[in-house]
C-alpha positions in Angstrom: -22.3 -23.3 2.0 -19.0 -23.3 0.1 -17.6 -19.9 -1.4 -18.3 -20.7 -4.8 -22.1 -21.0 -3.9 -22.2 -17.9 -2.1 -20.8 -16.1 -4.8 -23.0 -17.9 -7.1 -26.4 -17.3 -4.8 -25.4 -13.9 -3.7 -25.3 -12.8 -7.3 -28.6 -14.6 -8.7 -30.6 -13.2 -5.7 -30.0 -9.8 -6.9 -30.3 -10.5 -10.4 -33.2 -12.9 -10.9 -35.2 -11.5 -7.7 -34.6 -8.2 -8.2 -33.4 -7.3 -11.3 -29.8 -5.9 -10.8 -27.9 -5.4 -14.0 -24.5 -7.5 -12.9 -21.2 -5.1 -13.0 -17.8 -6.9 -13.2 -15.4 -6.3 -10.7 -13.1 -3.3 -11.5 -9.5 -3.5 -11.5 -7.6 -3.0 -8.1 -6.3 -0.3 -9.7 -8.7 2.6 -9.4 -8.8 4.7 -12.6 -11.4 7.1 -11.6 -10.1 8.4 -7.8 -7.0 9.9 -7.7 -7.5 9.9 -4.4 -6.8 6.2 -3.5 -3.6 3.8 -4.4 -6.3 1.0 -4.8 -9.9 -0.3 -5.1 -11.0 -0.6 -1.8 -14.4 -1.2 -1.5 -17.1 -1.9 -3.8 -18.8 1.0 -4.4 -15.2 3.1 -5.7 -16.6 2.3 -9.6 -19.6 4.0 -9.0 -18.5 7.1 -6.7 -19.1 9.3 -9.7 -22.9 8.2 -9.9 -23.4 8.5 -6.6 -22.3 12.1 -6.9 -24.3 12.1 -9.9 -27.1 9.5 -10.3 -29.0 10.7 -13.3 -26.1 9.6 -15.4 -25.4 6.3 -14.6 -26.5 4.0 -17.2 -28.4 1.4 -14.6 -30.5 2.4 -11.8 -29.0 -0.8 -9.6 -26.3 -3.0 -9.8 -24.7 -5.4 -8.1 -21.0 -6.8 -7.8 -18.3 -9.1 -6.2 -15.2 -6.4 -5.9 -12.1 -7.1 -5.8 -10.1 -5.2 -2.7 -7.0 -4.6 -1.3 -6.3 -3.1 1.9 -2.1 -2.3 2.1 -0.8 1.0 1.7 -2.2 4.2 1.6 -5.2 5.6 3.9 -6.9 2.2 4.8 -4.1 -0.1 5.0 -4.1 -3.9 7.2 -1.1 -5.0 6.0 0.6 -5.4 9.6 -2.2 -6.9 11.2 -2.3 -9.7 8.8 -1.6 -13.1 10.5 -2.2 -12.1 13.8 -6.3 -11.6 14.5 -8.6 -14.1 12.5 -10.3 -11.6 10.1 -7.6 -8.9 8.7 -6.7 -9.4 5.2 -4.8 -7.3 2.2 -6.8 -9.0 0.3 -10.2 -9.6 0.1 -13.7 -9.7 -2.0 -17.1 -7.5 -1.1 -19.9 -8.3 -1.8 -22.8 -5.0 -2.5 -26.2 -4.0 -3.8 -25.9 -0.7 -5.1 -29.1 1.7 -6.2 -28.8 5.4 -7.9 -32.3 6.3 -7.3 -34.2 2.9 -8.0 -35.1 2.4 -3.5 -34.3 3.6 -0.6 -33.9 1.9 2.7 -37.2 -0.1 2.6 -36.5 -2.0 0.5 -32.7 -2.3 0.8 -33.0 -3.5 4.6 -35.4 -5.7 3.3 -33.2 -7.6 0.5 -30.7 -7.7 2.8 -32.7 -9.6 5.6 -34.3 -11.9 2.8 -30.6 -12.9 1.9 -29.1 -13.6 5.2 -32.6 -15.5 6.1 -33.9 -16.9 3.7 -30.8 -17.8 0.7 -28.0 -18.2 3.7 -30.4 -19.5 6.6 -28.9 -17.8 9.3 -30.8 -18.1 12.6 -32.7 -14.7 13.0 -31.3 -15.0 17.1 -28.2 -15.0 16.6 -28.5 -11.0 14.6 -28.0 -7.8 15.2 -28.1 -4.4 14.0 -26.9 -1.3 14.1 -28.2 2.8 13.5 -27.7 5.8 13.7 -29.1 7.2 17.2 -31.2 10.2 15.4 -32.1 7.7 12.0 -36.2 7.1 13.6 -37.3 5.9 10.1 -34.2 2.7 10.0 -35.1 1.7 13.5 -38.9 1.3 12.1 -38.1 -0.3 9.0 -36.0 -2.8 11.5 -38.9 -3.7 13.7 -40.5 -4.5 11.5 -38.8 -7.3 10.1 -39.7 -10.3 11.3 -37.3 -11.6 13.6 -35.8 -8.6 15.5 -37.2 -8.0 18.4 -36.3 -4.3 19.6 -33.6 -4.8 22.5 -31.3 -6.1 18.6 -31.6 -3.0 17.2 -28.6 -0.7 19.2 -28.4 2.7 18.0 -25.3 4.6 17.4 -23.6 7.7 17.2 -21.7 9.0 14.1 -18.6 8.0 14.5 -20.1 4.7 13.9 -22.6 4.8 11.5 -22.8 8.0 9.5 -20.9 7.6 5.8 -18.6 10.1 3.9 -17.7 10.0 0.9 -14.0 11.4 1.9 -13.1 14.7 3.5 -15.3 18.0 2.3 -18.2 17.8 0.7 -20.0 15.6 -1.2 -22.7 12.7 -0.8 -23.1 11.3 2.8 -25.5 9.9 4.7 -26.4 7.4 7.8 -26.0 3.4 7.5 -26.7 0.4 9.3 -25.0 -2.6 10.0 -26.1 -6.3 10.4 -23.8 -8.1 13.0 -23.3 -12.3 13.7 -23.4 -13.3 17.5 -20.3 -15.7 17.4 -21.6 -16.7 21.1 -17.7 -16.8 21.9 -17.4 -15.0 25.7 -14.2 -14.6 25.4 -13.7 -12.5 22.5 -15.8 -9.8 24.8 -16.3 -6.7 22.8 -15.8 -8.7 18.8 -18.1 -11.3 20.1 -20.5 -9.4 17.6 -19.3 -9.9 14.3 -20.0 -7.1 11.6 -21.0 -8.8 8.3 -23.1 -6.5 6.0 -23.2 -2.7 6.2 -26.0 -0.9 4.1 -25.3 2.7 3.7 -28.1 5.6 2.5 -26.9 8.5 0.3 -29.7 11.1 1.3 -28.2 14.0 2.5 -25.5 16.1 0.9 -22.7 17.6 3.3 -21.8 21.6 1.8 -18.1 23.4 2.3 -19.7 24.9 5.4 -20.7 21.5 7.0 -24.1 21.6 6.5 -26.0 18.7 5.8 -28.1 19.1 2.8 -31.7 16.2 2.2 -30.6 14.7 -1.9 -33.5 14.9 -4.2 -32.2 11.3 -5.3 -30.9 8.6 -2.9 -28.6 6.3 -3.1 -27.7 2.6 -1.6 -24.5 1.6 -1.2 -23.8 -1.7 0.8 -20.9 -4.3 1.2 -20.0 -7.9 2.7 -16.7 -9.9 3.0 -17.5 -12.9 1.5 -14.1 -14.2 3.2 -16.0 -13.0 6.5 -19.7 -14.5 5.7 -18.2 -17.2 4.9 -16.7 -17.8 8.3 -20.2 -17.4 9.5 -21.6 -20.2 7.3 -19.1 -22.6 7.6 -19.3 -22.2 10.8 -15.7 -21.2 11.3 -14.0 -18.7 13.9 -11.2 -18.1 12.0 -11.7 -16.7 8.2 -8.4 -19.0 7.5 -10.6 -21.7 8.4 -12.7 -21.7 5.6 -12.4 -22.8 2.2 -11.1 -19.8 0.7 -7.7 -20.6 1.8 -8.4 -24.4 2.6 -6.4 -25.3 -0.4 -3.7 -22.6 0.1 -2.7 -24.5 3.4 -3.2 -27.8 2.2 -0.5 -27.1 -0.7 1.8 -25.2 1.5 1.7 -27.8 4.0 2.4 -30.3 1.5 5.4 -28.5 -0.2 6.8 -28.1 3.9 6.4 -31.7 4.3 7.9 -32.9 0.9 11.1 -30.0 1.9 11.6 -32.0 5.4 10.0 -29.2 7.1 7.8 -29.6 9.9 4.3 -28.6 9.6 1.6 -28.9 12.1 -1.7 -28.9 10.1 -3.0 -25.8 12.9 -3.6 -23.3 11.2 -3.0 -20.8 14.5 0.0 -22.8 15.4 1.8 -19.1 14.0 1.5 -16.5 12.2 3.5 -17.1 9.1 1.3 -19.5 7.6 -1.7 -17.0 7.4 0.9 -14.2 6.3 1.9 -16.7 3.1 -1.6 -17.5 2.3 -2.8 -14.4 1.8 -0.1 -12.7 0.6 -0.1 -14.8 -2.0 -3.7 -13.9 -3.5 -3.0 -10.2 -2.6 0.2 -10.6 -4.9 -1.0 -12.5 -7.5 -4.6 -10.1 -7.9 -2.1 -7.1 -7.7 -0.1 -8.7 -10.2 -2.7 -9.6 -12.4 -3.7 -6.3 -12.6 -1.1 -4.9 -13.9 0.9 -3.9 -10.6 5.1 -4.6 -10.9 7.5 -4.7 -8.3 9.3 -1.5 -7.6 10.2 0.9 -5.1 7.4 3.3 -5.8 3.3 3.9 -4.9 2.2 0.4 -5.9 4.8 -1.2 -7.3 6.3 -0.9 -3.0 3.6 -2.4 -1.5 3.7 -5.4 -3.9 7.2 -5.9 -3.5 6.8 -5.5 0.8 3.6 -8.1 0.3 6.1 -10.1 -1.5 9.2 -10.3 0.9 7.1 -10.3 3.6 5.9 -13.5 2.8 9.4 -14.7 1.9 10.1 -13.6 5.2 7.5 -15.6 7.0 8.9 -18.7 4.6 12.5 -18.0 6.0 10.6 -17.5 9.7 9.4 -21.4 8.6 12.2 -22.9 7.6 12.9 -22.2 3.4 15.4 -21.6 2.3 14.9 -21.4 -1.3 12.0 -20.3 -3.5 8.7 -22.1 -2.8 5.4 -19.2 -3.8 5.2 -20.4 -7.5 5.3 -23.6 -5.9 1.7 -22.6 -3.8 0.0 -20.9 -7.2 -1.8 -24.0 -8.5 -2.7 -24.4 -5.3 -4.1 -20.8 -4.8 -6.3 -22.0 -8.5 -7.6 -24.6 -6.8 -9.3 -22.2 -4.4 -10.9 -20.4 -7.5 -12.3 -23.7 -9.1 -15.7 -21.7 -9.9 -13.9 -20.0 -12.4 -14.8 -16.4 -11.4 -11.5 -15.1 -12.3 -10.5 -15.7 -15.6 -7.3 -13.5 -16.1 -5.8 -15.8 -13.1 -5.4 -18.5 -14.7 -4.6 -17.1 -18.4 -2.1 -14.9 -16.6 -0.2 -17.5 -14.5 2.6 -17.8 -16.4 3.7 -13.9 -16.6 2.7 -13.7 -12.7 4.4 -17.1 -11.5 7.4 -15.4 -13.4 7.2 -11.7 -11.4 7.1 -13.7 -8.2 9.9 -15.9 -8.8 12.1 -13.6 -10.0 11.6 -11.2 -7.1 12.0 -14.5 -5.1 15.2 -15.1 -6.2 16.3 -11.3 -5.6 15.2 -11.6 -2.2 16.5 -14.6 -0.9 19.6 -12.7 -1.7 18.9 -9.6 0.2 17.0 -11.1 3.3 20.3 -12.9 3.8 22.5 -9.3 3.8 19.9 -7.7 5.8 21.0 -10.6 8.0 24.3 -10.2 7.8 24.0 -6.4 8.6 21.6 -6.8 11.5 23.7 -9.6 13.1 26.3 -7.2 14.0 24.0 -4.7 15.2 22.1 -7.0 17.9 26.0 -8.1 18.7 27.3 -4.1 19.7 28.2 -3.8 23.1 27.3 -0.2 23.0 23.6 -0.2 22.0 22.5 -3.5 24.3 21.6 -0.8 26.8 19.0 1.0 24.4 18.3 -1.9 22.3 17.8 0.4 19.3 18.3 -0.6 15.7 20.1 2.8 14.4 18.0 4.8 12.3 21.2 4.8 9.5 21.0 0.9 9.2 17.5 0.9 9.2 17.7 3.0 6.2 20.8 1.3 4.6 18.4 -1.6 4.2 15.7 0.0 2.9 17.5 2.3 0.1 20.5 0.1 -0.7 18.9 -2.8 -0.3 15.5 -2.6 -1.1 14.9 -4.6 2.4 11.4 -3.3 3.6 11.2 -1.7 6.8 8.8 -2.9 8.2 10.7 -6.7 8.1 13.3 -4.9 10.2 11.3 -3.8 12.9 10.0 -6.9 12.6 13.1 -9.2 13.0 13.9 -6.2 15.5 11.2 -6.9 17.8 11.6 -10.8 17.4 15.3 -9.8 19.4 13.3 -7.5 21.7 14.9 -4.7 19.9 12.9 -1.3 17.8 13.6 1.0 15.4 14.1 5.0 15.6 11.4 5.1 13.4 11.4 8.7 13.4 15.0 9.1 12.4 14.5 7.0 9.6 11.9 9.4 8.5 14.0 11.9 8.2 16.7 10.3 6.4 14.2 9.4 3.6 12.9 13.0 3.9 16.7 14.5 3.4 17.2 12.0 0.9 14.3 13.3 -1.0 15.4 16.5 -0.5 18.5 16.4 -1.8 17.4 14.8 -5.6 14.6 17.0 -5.3 17.8 19.9 -5.0 19.6 18.1 -7.8 16.3 17.9 -10.1 15.8 21.5 -9.4 19.2 22.4 -10.8 17.6 21.0 -14.2 16.6 23.0 -17.3 12.9 23.9 -15.4 13.6 24.6 -12.2 13.3 28.0 -11.3 9.9 28.0 -13.1 8.5 25.2 -10.5 7.0 28.6 -8.1 5.9 30.1 -10.8 4.1 27.4 -12.1 1.6 27.2 -9.1 1.1 31.1 -9.8 0.3 30.2 -12.8 -2.1 26.9 -11.7 -4.0 29.4 -9.2 -4.7 32.1 -12.0 -6.4 29.0 -14.3 -3.6 28.9 -16.5 -4.7 25.6 -18.6 -4.4 26.1 -22.2 -6.1 23.9 -25.1 -4.0 21.5 -26.8 -4.8 21.7 -30.9 -1.5 19.9 -31.5 -3.9 16.9 -32.7 -4.9 18.9 -35.7 -2.5 18.4 -38.2 -3.1 21.2 -40.7 -2.6 23.5 -37.1 0.8 22.5 -36.7 2.6 25.7 -39.0 1.0 29.1 -39.3 -1.2 28.9 -36.0 -1.8 32.1 -34.3 -1.9 31.9 -30.7 -1.5 34.5 -27.4 0.9 34.3 -24.9 -1.5 33.5 -21.6 1.6 33.6 -19.0 5.4 33.9 -19.2 8.4 33.2 -17.0 12.0 33.5 -17.4 14.0 30.5 -16.0 16.2 32.6 -14.2 19.4 30.4 -15.1 21.4 32.5 -16.6 20.7 31.1 -20.2 18.0 33.9 -21.3 15.6 30.6 -21.8 11.9 31.8 -21.4 8.7 29.3 -20.6 5.6 30.1 -22.0 2.2 28.9 -21.5 0.0 29.5 -24.5 -3.5 29.8 -26.5 -3.9 27.1 -28.2 -0.4 25.3 -28.1 0.1 23.1 -30.8 3.1 21.8 -29.3 3.2 18.0 -27.7 4.2 17.5 -24.4 1.8 15.6 -22.1 3.6 12.3 -21.6 2.8 9.0 -21.5 6.3 7.9 -22.9 6.3 10.5 -25.9 9.6 12.6 -26.3 7.7 16.2 -27.0 7.9 18.5 -29.6 9.9 20.8 -30.4 10.1 23.4 -33.4 9.9 27.1 -33.0 8.0 30.5 -32.7 7.8 34.0 -34.0 7.3 36.7 -32.1 5.3 40.2 -33.0 8.5 41.9 -34.1 9.8 39.1 -36.6 11.8 37.6 -34.1 12.1 33.8 -34.8 12.7 31.7 -31.3 13.6 28.2 -30.7 10.7 25.6 -28.9 13.6 23.0 -26.7 11.3 21.9 -24.2 7.8 20.9 -23.6 6.4 20.1 -20.4 3.4 19.8 -18.0 4.4 21.7 -15.2 0.5 20.3 -13.2 -2.4 18.7 -14.1 -4.3 19.6 -17.0 -1.3 22.9 -17.3 1.6 22.7 -20.5 4.7 24.9 -21.1 6.7 25.6 -23.6 11.0 26.3 -23.3 11.8 28.8 -25.8 15.3 30.4 -26.5 16.5 33.5 -29.1 17.6 31.5 -32.4 20.4 33.8 -32.1 21.0 32.4 -28.4 24.7 32.7 -27.2 27.1 34.2 -24.7 27.7 37.4 -26.6 23.6 37.7 -27.6 21.3 38.8 -24.9 17.8 39.1 -25.2 16.4 42.6 -26.8 14.1 44.6 -24.9 11.3 44.3 -27.8 11.7 40.6 -27.8 10.8 40.5 -24.1 7.6 42.6 -24.7 6.9 40.6 -27.5 6.9 37.8 -24.6 4.7 38.8 -22.8 0.8 38.1 -21.8 -1.6 38.8 -24.4 0.7 39.0 -27.2 0.6 36.7 -30.5 2.7 34.7 -31.6 3.1 32.6 -34.6 4.0 28.5 -33.6 5.9 26.1 -36.2 5.7 22.5 -35.0 9.0 20.8 -36.6 6.7 18.6 -38.5 9.3 16.1 -39.2 10.0 15.0 -36.6 6.9 15.2 -35.1 5.5 12.6 -38.0 8.9 10.2 -37.5 7.6 10.8 -33.4 4.0 9.2 -33.9 5.0 6.4 -36.1 6.9 5.2 -33.4 3.6 6.0 -31.4 2.0 3.9 -33.4 4.0 1.2 -33.4 4.4 1.0 -30.3 0.4 0.4 -29.7 1.2 -2.4 -32.4 3.3 -4.5 -30.8 1.5 -4.2 -27.4 -1.1 -6.0 -29.2 1.7 -8.7 -31.8 3.0 -9.6 -28.0 -0.2 -10.5 -26.5 -1.0 -12.3 -30.0 2.5 -13.6 -30.2 2.8 -15.2 -26.6 -0.5 -16.5 -26.3 -1.4 -15.0 -23.4 -1.7 -11.4 -21.8 1.0 -9.2 -21.3 1.4 -6.0 -19.4 3.1 -2.6 -20.1 5.7 -1.7 -17.7 6.6 1.3 -19.1 7.9 2.7 -22.8 9.7 5.6 -24.5 8.4 7.1 -28.2 11.3 9.0 -30.1 11.5 10.1 -33.0 13.9 7.4 -33.8 13.1 5.0 -32.2 10.6 2.8 -29.4 11.4 1.0 -25.9 8.7 -0.9 -24.9 9.0 -2.7 -21.4 6.2 -5.6 -20.4 6.0 -8.5 -17.8 7.6 -11.6 -19.1 9.4 -14.2 -17.1 12.0 -15.2 -19.7 12.9 -13.7 -23.0 11.4 -14.1 -26.5 13.3 -16.6 -28.5 14.2 -15.5 -32.4 11.6 -17.4 -34.0 9.2 -14.8 -31.6 10.8 -12.3 -32.8 10.4 -13.0 -36.0 6.5 -13.5 -36.1 6.3 -10.0 -34.3 8.1 -8.4 -36.8 6.4 -10.3 -39.5 2.6 -9.7 -38.4 3.1 -5.9 -37.6 4.8 -5.2 -41.0 1.8 -7.0 -42.7 -0.9 -5.2 -40.6 1.1 -2.5 -41.5 0.7 -3.0 -45.5 -2.9 -3.0 -44.5 -3.4 0.8 -44.5 -5.2 0.5 -41.0 -6.6 4.5 -40.4 -7.0 5.1 -37.2 -10.7 5.8 -35.4 -9.9 8.2 -32.6 -13.0 9.5 -29.7 -13.3 10.1 -26.4 -15.6 8.6 -23.8 -15.7 8.1 -20.7 -13.4 6.1 -18.6 -15.4 3.1 -17.4 -17.3 2.6 -21.1 -13.6 2.5 -23.0 -12.3 -0.3 -20.4 -15.3 -2.4 -21.6 -14.9 -1.7 -24.8 -11.9 -3.8 -24.3 -9.6 -0.9 -24.8 -6.2 -1.3 -23.2 -5.3 0.4 -20.4 -1.4 1.0 -18.6 -2.4 0.0 -15.3 0.1 2.4 -13.5 -1.1 5.4 -15.4 -4.0 7.3 -13.8 -7.0 8.8 -16.1 -9.3 11.1 -15.9 -13.3 11.3 -16.0 -13.0 11.2 -20.0 -10.6 8.9 -21.9 -9.2 9.5 -25.3 -9.4 6.0 -27.2 -7.1 5.1 -30.1 -8.5 2.4 -31.8 -7.1 0.5 -35.1 -10.2 -1.4 -35.6 -9.7 -5.0 -35.4 -6.0 -4.6 -35.0 -5.5 -2.4 -31.5 -7.3 -0.3 -28.8 -5.5 1.7 -26.2 -6.2 4.2 -24.0 -3.7 7.3 -25.3 -3.4 10.5 -24.9 0.0 10.7 -27.7 0.0 11.4 -31.4 -0.6 9.1 -34.0 -0.2 8.2 -37.8 -3.0 8.6 -40.0 -2.0 5.3 -41.5 -0.8 2.1 -40.2 1.5 2.5 -43.8 3.1 4.9 -42.2 4.9 2.7 -39.7 6.2 0.6 -42.4 9.0 -1.2 -42.3 9.1 -2.6 -38.4 11.6 -4.1 -37.4 13.2 -5.0 -33.8 16.8 -3.9 -32.8 17.3 -5.4 -29.2 15.0 -7.3 -27.0 16.4 -8.2 -23.0 15.6 -7.5 -19.4 15.7 -4.6 -17.4 14.2 -6.4 -14.3 12.9 -8.9 -12.8 9.9 -10.4 -14.6 10.1 -7.3 -16.9 11.7 -7.5 -20.3 12.3 -4.6 -23.1 12.5 -4.1 -26.4 13.6 -1.1 -29.2 12.3 -0.9 -32.5 12.9 1.7 -35.0 10.5 2.2 -37.9 9.5 4.3 -41.3 12.3 5.7 -42.1 14.2 5.6 -38.8 14.0 1.7 -39.7 14.9 2.0 -43.5 18.0 3.7 -43.0 19.2 0.8 -40.2 18.2 -2.0 -42.6 20.7 -0.1 -45.8 23.1 0.1 -43.5 23.1 -3.2 -42.5 22.2 -4.4 -46.2 25.6 -1.8 -47.0 27.6 -4.3 -44.2 26.7 -7.3 -45.4 27.4 -6.7 -49.0 31.3 -5.4 -48.0 31.4 -8.6 -45.5 30.0 -10.7 -48.8 32.5 -9.4 -50.9 35.3 -9.5 -48.0 34.6 -13.4 -46.9 34.1 -14.2 -50.4 30.5 -15.5 -49.3 28.6 -16.0 -53.0 25.1 -17.6 -52.4 24.6 -20.9 -54.5 21.9 -23.7 -54.4 23.2 -24.7 -51.1 22.0 -21.3 -49.3 23.0 -17.9 -48.3 26.5 -17.8 -49.4 27.5 -15.2 -46.0 25.0 -17.8 -43.5 27.8 -20.9 -44.8 30.6 -18.3 -44.6 29.5 -17.7 -41.1 28.9 -21.1 -40.4 31.7 -23.0 -41.7 33.8 -20.0 -39.9 32.3 -20.7 -36.5 32.9 -24.4 -36.5 36.6 -23.5 -37.7 36.9 -21.4 -34.7 35.3 -24.1 -32.2 37.9 -26.5 -33.3 40.5 -24.1 -33.2 39.6 -23.0 -29.9 39.4 -27.2 -29.0 43.1 -27.4 -29.9 44.1 -24.2 -28.0 43.3 -25.7 -24.9 44.7 -28.9 -25.5 47.8 -27.0 -26.2 47.2 -24.6 -22.4 46.5 -27.9 -20.7 50.1 -29.0 -22.1 51.7 -25.4 -21.3 50.3 -25.4 -17.8 51.5 -29.2 -17.2 55.1 -28.5 -18.4 57.6 -27.2 -15.9 58.8 -23.9 -15.4 61.9 -22.5 -17.2 63.1 -20.6 -13.6 62.6 -23.9 -11.2 60.6 -23.0 -7.8 62.2 -22.5 -5.3 61.3 -23.2 -1.8 61.8 -22.1 1.8 59.6 -21.8 5.1 56.5 -20.0 6.2 56.9 -19.3 10.0 53.5 -19.6 11.4 54.0 -21.3 14.9 55.4 -23.8 12.7 57.1 -24.3 9.9 55.2 -24.2 6.5 57.1 -25.4 3.3 56.6 -22.2 0.7 57.2 -22.2 -3.0 57.5 -19.6 -5.5 57.1 -20.0 -9.1 58.1 -17.3 -11.8 56.0 -18.1 -14.7 56.6 -16.9 -18.3 55.2 -13.2 -18.9 54.9 -14.0 -22.4 51.7 -15.8 -22.2 49.0 -13.4 -22.3 45.9 -16.0 -20.9 44.8 -15.2 -17.3 43.3 -18.9 -17.7 46.5 -20.4 -17.5 47.7 -18.6 -14.3 44.8 -20.0 -12.5 44.7 -23.4 -14.1 48.7 -23.2 -12.9 47.7 -22.1 -9.3 45.2 -25.1 -9.9 47.8 -27.4 -10.6 50.4 -26.8 -8.4 48.7 -26.5 -5.2 46.7 -30.4 -5.9 50.5 -31.7 -7.0 52.3 -30.2 -3.8 49.3 -29.0 -1.3 51.4 -29.2 1.6 53.4 -26.2 0.4 51.7 -22.5 -0.1 52.6 -21.6 -4.1 53.1 -18.2 -5.3 53.3 -17.4 -8.5 54.7 -14.1 -10.1 55.2 -13.0 -13.6 56.2 -8.9 -14.1 54.2 -7.3 -11.5 51.4 -9.7 -11.0 51.3 -12.2 -8.0 49.1 -14.9 -6.8 48.7 -16.8 -4.0 47.6 -20.7 -3.9 47.1 -22.7 -1.3 44.8 -26.3 0.1 42.5 -25.3 2.2 42.2 -28.8 3.5 45.9 -29.3 4.3 46.3 -25.5 5.8 42.7 -24.6 7.3 44.1 -22.0 9.7 45.8 -20.0 6.6 44.1 -17.9 4.4 45.6 -16.7 1.1 44.2 -13.2 1.0 46.2 -13.0 4.6 49.6 -14.6 2.7 49.1 -12.3 -0.5 48.8 -9.1 2.4 52.0 -10.0 4.1 54.3 -9.9 0.9 52.9 -6.9 -0.6 53.3 -5.4 2.7 57.0 -5.7 2.4 57.2 -4.9 -1.5 55.0 -2.5 -1.8 51.0 -3.2 -3.9 47.5 -4.2 -3.9 45.5 -7.8 -3.7 43.1 -9.6 -2.0 40.6 -12.5 -2.7 39.7 -16.4 -1.5 40.9 -18.2 1.3 42.2 -20.6 -1.3 43.3 -18.1 -3.8 44.1 -14.2 -3.9 45.7 -12.1 -6.6 47.7 -8.9 -6.7 49.8 -6.7 -8.3 53.0 -5.0 -7.2 54.0 -1.6 -7.1 56.8 -2.3 -9.8 58.2 -5.2 -11.0 60.6 -7.4 -8.0 63.3 -8.9 -8.6 64.5 -12.7 -7.8 66.6 -11.8 -4.6 63.7 -9.6 -3.5 61.4 -12.6 -3.5 63.9 -14.9 -1.9 64.0 -12.6 0.9 60.7 -13.5 1.6 60.8 -16.7 2.2 60.7 -16.4 6.0 58.0 -13.2 7.1 55.9 -14.0 10.3 52.4 -14.4 9.2 49.7 -13.5 11.9 46.9 -16.9 10.6 
């Protein structure tokens, strides 16, 4: 049975025969679980339902879940390639019940699927149960073909499941094992293929177990493991899950002249590449971008670990994207259409990361090779921590690769010292950050959080932006000498919730009538909101009055005034950011992924994944679509929904963000729908006109667009129009029936400049070939044998660097037996023919000259450049003809 057939049979078994609801796989980024870096099991998207089964929209469900175990607490990364079954990315088959059925039916269904649908021999299966779980023992004993001696009782360590640490649902589990009949594997002869968890208890804060009124069931079975059993393979990598990718790798290696064996176990490197290609592709498809922190760093490690393995196999150039079509071949059943739809973006990110790392790898190896040759380290055979940290911190060279390369040489890395260096750098970074404006408040913020200071944000209601009465919940001096105060007020109309939107500014009026400016708004902790205020007449001579200080204390009333003009401009740019996201997806013809954004009153910045520049025609199309849409006066519908429902509705989420259980959806009907906590316009006409200011690359596979809308864009367009009018007048560019006058004039000038440039190049070439006014002075260079040298004094009036470079190249071509020293003003160039003088280095010759007369310079073996400390006379130069130079 093939893997696509297994997926189909599993889903149909639970849907058609037992009425389960098929639920599509959630993202690898667990939106509803901030404790996890990646989705690592099928039950993750149902955690809230397990905690409160009554809220589940269905009583029983089945999924084929994308899972990742690399990074965080669940990390198989270092084992991949060295064992037959460890993977970073894998698929988990699962069926779930939220009070619909209990142990009996769960066990019956699992046994029937394995023995009747998949047709596994019953005599090669055995099960484990919790030792005290007599009910499960009796249920298994009654299943046909499972004798009592193959029901193994185990302790809580192996057969009791809990939902993380602390209080929560928990219960016994039963696992089904397959007999590989390979005695050489020892304890690993029995392969676990399915785990059935029965959440029948609740563990309270004291660790005591209480019976739950509703029993839930959570089961999980690795698709890759099941495929290895069904297809009679001893190794997951031998199944059809990986076969097409291995075939592609073998072909690419053979076509590249690299020796390749069909034996997948001959080296771990092929398995690492094949596994990691799947992992990196799915991560990028779900919105993870390579970086040096968090999920992005895990992705970067995966990509670079695969490339390192490719380097070990013999690849010296990028190759991973050539494998991608073979990866798609392994998904022939179309189970993951996004992998096809987003392939250009995915391959673009991988390819640019490859190009960067190929250079990084050579730098890393160049730094490590001398270390391995250091005699003072030969005894300890340990890579110094500062070298390992520099590779990671400066060159983005993953630490595990340094460890791997060291181990291949029989060396180690002092990981404890590396971690100390990393922590020291973080502390320095924090110290630097703490010198900022809100630093002294951080300690106090923890007290506020413990006291339950969680103000309500009221700034979505426009009528509450000015003249609203609020109460001071907490106050703290910044203690930085500015006299500023940090307040928490209830309610708070000032926006400072992040999401790329710049904070509000404005003012507050105290009970005594004093006015204070709001200069910053920020969230010091989750659900926290604080404003930084300073006296309107603040200055070095204006200390805070005692009366003001009293009026800023807890319990006092203040009146708030948000800068509504600034807020409106910011809201327009935020709504325009949503429009730009939608326009990019529409124009580029495939889903792009947001990689960051900044929303300010006078501009917006939007980063997104895309492997190449957006051309002028596409930019015009984006602008036209947004402006046309804006003029339709679409009004937003803003509501809150449970996270999963919002995702199922089609809301766009930024996968790098972490969301709460309930999210705010900003829906511009039939145009754009996103999860967003920011402020927006009441009508899309407020974002007209929309104008893109720039488009460019900011990182590998990531592009950035900056744009302006509304009043800000209007100002820019007026300035541009005035500039065009001025140019028309100065250039006498008048529009005619032949076209726009300025366009015609500019094109004509470009043609003229091109003609002049050609003429200049011809004149420059003649100048280069013409003899110098001062004849060359020839002498000997003593290097044990006499080497002729010529000193050329060039015309300093020719202010063109190309002239001097071309002159140097011409001279060494015309007289290759000589070393040429070219001088003009304080400048000097040394040029030589490396074929004629293989033991000479132009940089060393230059250094010898500069050591005599003073100056600095350097360069390559064939040409070096420098400057004298002051202008050198001809007699001084000619005295240098016979120096002794160390080659």
